[in-house]
N, C-alpha and C positions, 0 to 999 in steps of 0.2 A: 641767869641774867643778872647783871648788876643793878643796883638801885637807878643809876644814871640811865641805862638802858631801858628800864621801865618807863622812863620819862622821855624816850626817844632820843636820847643823848649818848654821845660817845666822849668819855672823859679819859684823858691820858694824865696818870698821876706820875710825877717825876720821881725816880727813885734817889734822886739827888737830895731833896729836901722834904719830899711828901706832898708837895703842892701841886695844884691842878695846872698843868702846864699847857694843855689845849683842851678845847671842847668844841665839838661839832655836832650838827644834827644828823641823826640817822636817816637815811633815805625812806621815804615813805614807799608804800606799794605802788602808787600812781607814779612817782618818780623813778622807780625801778623800771617799771613797764615803758616808761618814755625813753629812759637811757637805752634799754635793750632795742626798742624800735630804732632809734637814732644810730646805734651802733651796727645794727644789721644793714640798714640802707647806706650809711657811709662805707661800710666794708665792700658793697657792691661796686662802688666807684674805686675804691682804693686799691682792689685787686687788679683793676686795668691799668694801674700806673706801672712803668717800668721798674725793674730791680734797681736800675742806676738812679731813678728818681728817690726811690725808697731809702737807698744808701745815703744820699745827699742829707735828707731830712735826719737821718738817725745819727749821722756823724755830727751835725749841728746841735743834736739834743745832747750828745756826749760832752759837746764843748761848753754847753750850759752848766753842766754839773761842775766841770774843772774851773770855770770862771766863778762859780759861786761855793767853791770849796769850803771856805772858812766859814760862811754862815751855816751852810748845811752840817759841817762837823759839829759845831757849837750846838745846834738844834738836836742833833743825834745824841750828844752827851746828855742834854737835858731830858730827852725822852726815855733812853734806855740805859744810861750810866757809863758808856764808854769813855775813857780819858781822852781828853781832847788832844793829847800829845799823839794820839794815833789816828788823829781825824782824817788824815789824808788817804790812809790806806785803803779805805772802802772805795773811795772815788777813784783811786788808781786801779784797784781791781775791776771796778764798773768799767772803766774805759777800755782796759785790756781786754776783757771779755766781749763786750759791746764791738769793738773795732775788729776783732778776729771773727765773730759771727757776721759782721757786715761784709768783711773781705771774702768770705767763703760761700756767701749766699748764691752767687751766680753759679758756681760749680755745683753746689749742693741740691740746687733746684732745677738742674738742667735736665733735658730729656735724656731718658736711659734708652739706648738703643741695642737690642741684641744682634747677633750675627746676621748679615744680609740674607735674605730669601728672595729668589728671583719672582718678580710679579707682585710683591708686596712691600708696602711701607709699614713698619711696626715700630712702636716706641711707647715707652712709659712717661707720662707727664705729670709732674707735682702740681697739684692744685691747692688753693687756700682751703682752710676747714670751715672758715666762717668768722663766728664770734668765740673768742677765747677768754675765760675768766681766769685771772691770776690771783690766788689767795696768797698774800706775802706775810712772812713772820717778821718779828721785831729785831731778832739778834743780829741779822746783817740786812737790814731793810732795804738796801739798795742792791748789793751783790745777789741776793736772791731773787729780787724782782727782775734784774736785768736778763737773768738766764733766760727767762721765758718771753719778755715783752719784746726784746729786740729781734729774736729769731720769729716770733709770731707775726710782728709788723712786717719784717723782711720778707716773710712768705706770703703777704696780701691779706691777713687776717686784720680784723679789728679787736681791740682789747679792752676789757672791763677790768679794772685793776681794784681789788679789796686790799687796802693797806691795813696792817695790824692796828688794833685800837691803841696800841702803845706807841706807835710811830706814824701817826697820820701825816704829818707835815711831809715825809718822805714821798707818799703817793702824790701829794700837792705838786711837789718838785717835778714829778714825771711829767705831770699834766703841763706845768710851766714850760718845761724844757721842750716839749713837742710843739706847744703852741708857737712859741718863739721861733721854732725850727721851720715852721710852715705846715704841719702836719694838718690835713683837713679836719674840720670839726666833726667830732663824733668817733673818730677812728681809736682814739685812747681817751677814756674816761675814768675817773677816779670814783668809787662809790664807797660810802660809809654804811657798812651793812651790819645788822644784827647776825647771830648764829642763825636764828629762825629764818631770816631772809636768804642767808646764804644756802642754806640746805634746801629751801623751797625752790630757789633757782635751779639747783642741780637736779632736784626731784621732777620738776615741770619741764626740763629739756629746753630751756630758753637759750642755752647757750651751746656750743658745738664741741667744747674741749675745756677741761679745767686743769690748772696747774696749782697744786697745793704743796707747800712747805710746812711742816708742823709736827706735832707729836703723833705717836703711833695711835693713841685713843681718838684723836681728833680725826686722823686719817681714816679710821674705821667707820666713824660717823659719815664722813664725806662719802666713802663708798656704799654705805647702806642707803644714803639718800639718793644717790645716783642709780641704785640697783633697778634693773628691769628698762631703764631709759637709753641703753647702749652708748651712754655719753663716754668720750674718752677721757681718761684720768691719767695724769702724772702725779704720783705722790713720793714726796721726799721726806721721810719721817725721821725716827730716831737714829742714834749712833751711840755705841759703846766701844769706840775705837781703840784697838789695843797696838801696842809698839812691842818689839822684840829686839833687845840689844844683843847681837852674837858676840863670841868672844874675840872675834878679829874686828869688831867696830873701833872707829877713831872716837876715843871717849870725848875729847874737848867738843868735837863737832856734835855728837847726839846729846850730850848734856844740855847744851845751849838750847838747840832746837826742840828737844822734848820738854823743856821747861816752857819754853815759849808756846809749844803746841798744847800743853795742857792749861796755861793760865791766862792766855791772851783772851781778851774780852770777858774776863772773869770766868773762863772755862765755858762760856755759853756759846758754843760751837758744835754743830751737829757731827763734825769731823775733828773736833778736839781730841786730844788723847786723855784717855779716862783710865787707862790701866796699862802698867808697863811691865814686861818680863824680862829679866836680865841674865845672862849666862852666869853661872855661879863664880867663875874665876873673876869676873869683872864686877860682881855685885857690890861688895863694900866700897870699892873705889868710886863706882858710879854713884852709889847712894850719898856718900859724903859729898861729893861734887854738886849733885843735884840740890840737896837740902840747902846748902850753902847758897846757892845761886837764888832759890825761891825766897830765902829771907832778905834779899836785896829789894823785893817789891816794896813799893810805897802806896798803902791803901788810904784812900781819901776821897774828897771831893773832885769828881773828874774834870771840873773846869780849871783846876790848878795845874801849873805846868810841871810840878814835881809828882804828880800823881801818875804811877803806872799801873795800878790795880784799882778799878771803880767799884760801886757798888753793883750788886746783883740787880735784875730788873724790878724785883719786888721782895718784901720780907718773906713770903710765903715760899718762894723759890730757894732763898737762903736757908729757911727752916728745913727744906727737904734735905739739903746738903748736910746741915747739922744732925738730922735725924739719922742719915746714912753713916756719918762719922761716929756717932755715940753707940749706934749698934755694932759698928766693927770693933770699937775700943772694948764694948762689953763682951765681945766674943775673943779677944785676946790680941787685937791689932795694937801697934804702937805707933803713937802720935809724934812725928818729927818736929812739928812746929808749935810753940806755946804762942796761943792767941794773943796772949796779954803783951806779946812784942810787937803788935800792931794796934797802936793807941785807938785807932778809929773803928776797930772791929767791935761791934755791939750786938748782944742778943735782941731777938725781935725787931731786927732792922735788915735792910738790904746790904748792909756794910759786914762782910765776912772776910776773915783773914784767910789765906791760902793754908793748905794742908796737905802734908804728904804722910801716908800710912804705910807702915811695914808690918811684917807678920801677918798679912792678909790671905784669905784665900777665897774659894768661890761659893762658900756658903754665906758669905757676906754680900749684902745689896750692893755696896759700894763696887763691888767687882762684878756685878751681874746686871744691874739696873741703871739706866742712864741717870748720871748726876747732873749734867749739864752746869756745872759749878765749879769752883776753884778747889778741887780735891782730886788727888791720884793716888791709887795704890800701886806699890812696886813689890813684886815677887822675885824670887831666885828660881831659876830653872836649871835642870841639868844639862839639856840638849835641845836640838832642833824639834825631835818629836814631842817632847813634853810642851815646849813653847807653842807648837803648832796645835796640840789638843786643847791647850787653855785659850788660845786665841780664837778657836772656833766655838768654844763653849759660851756662845751667847745667841740669843734669838734676834739679834741685830747685826747687819753687816754692810756698813758704809764703806769704811777703809781701814787698811792695816798697813803699818810702816815698819819695815825691816832695816836695821842698822847693820852694815856688814861692808867689807871690801871684796866680797866673793860674789859677783853678780850671778854666776851660773847657779850657786847655792840659793841665792835669793829668788831666781826665777822658778827653780824647782819647788820651793816652798810655796811661793805665789800661786803656782798651779793648783795647790791643795787648799789655799786659804777660801773660806767662805766669804768673800767680800766684793764690793763692787770697784774698789781701786786698791792696787798694791803699790806701795811707795818704796823706794830704797833711799835711804839717807835724806829723807825729808819727810814733812808731814803737814796736815792741815793747810792744804792749798789746792785750788782748782786750776787745772790747765784746760784753758777753752778748747785746745785741739784734741783733748780726749773726753770720751762719755762720762758724763757724771750719772752714776746710777747705783744701785744698791740690791742686796739680796734679804730674804727672809723678811723679818718686820720692818725693816728699814723702808720697804716700799716698793714701788714698780714705775717705770719709765725711765726716759734717757734724756737729759738736758746737755746742752753744749754739744760741740763737734758737728759733724755732718748728721750724727744720728738725731741731735736735737731737732733739725729741720725735717727729718723724716716723720719725727712725731707731731710736728705742728703743720703738716701738710697731708694730703691724701694722694694715693696713686690713682690715676686714670689711664687705662690702657687704650691704645689706638691700633686697630688692626684694619689696615687699609689695602684692598685687593685692586691691582690694576687692571682695568678691563680694555 
């Protein structure tokens, strides 16, 4: 626990300049109890509203984010360092996901009726779980939050939102958006919680479901806290997402998208590209084009218009990437980027130059452990079989991207990939019509799509015999 948390405070240290950007009082035990009681009583009324009423309120909340895009984008830059030039992308993604989930709610929550049976009326009805706790991360503080908040509310649940200590203002915007939209008091609340308060809530079974996005280690603590409570959990944890560029790939397309997939948000994306495998006949050509494009980034203050690569969230996160890079170089890797070409790159700071590593192998941490930063390793492979073996050589499995013009070959490889999502000729994107899930230590659960609604509601069977 930080010194500020010892004093009952949440403090947001901006990676831009190291200043205290926001400070909020952590919720006391009494305040937490009051919020839970209000949430539970408000939910009982909320679940009686029609799906059409819920949809209207949720749509108005989405419009709030669109109307306040400039302010919210600047706040996000200060809180976690994303360049302002990309400020609209997260709000655009929020709107896309929210509206899709709003539009499919009626169908996703409709009664399911088996084949008719004379003398009986039989159906399965979806009903609300009750109180849903969303524990949101800082790297995409709007996008990750909307994944659970919208379907939870549309399914008739109330929501307690715990924003990251790094991005507390995003939690406040969700409250403001739904208050202005007319959501009844208590149905959505923002709570500033310490780690101990969060784990206590889970262990005490005071909520009915929890959605967590974060690290594997934090997810393990969440699961241990809830052990024995039968609390439902959705855990979206780490990623070490690979890309494979086949010999028949369109080089210009894959280079551009894989640079963006690795370095957007300073590489701080659970589904960002962290390792690339290239069929040997394309390897040299791919590497030359890739490195040249990476050198075009402008590292600096994220509030400046020319900045395309901002600081990492904190110096310790950048130090982890520096450590991985140093270990790889000591084991024989080759660095393609001279950090001195990026004037704002400084040791012991969140400002870190992008890096591309060659001559890497899976004995190196940078090819096995999540980096969550602006570094990527590139390996040459002989064929599909070698690529497949290397892509599956990870204890994480969120997404994998395949770059090819042969869809049949991609589907065949996809069937053998240990991953939650298989991409072809794209990466680092969530389609709300598809289930967002992972395998192995990436966690468990299913966000977005119809399956997201199944996770945030419970089934009740009606077996009615006609007399």
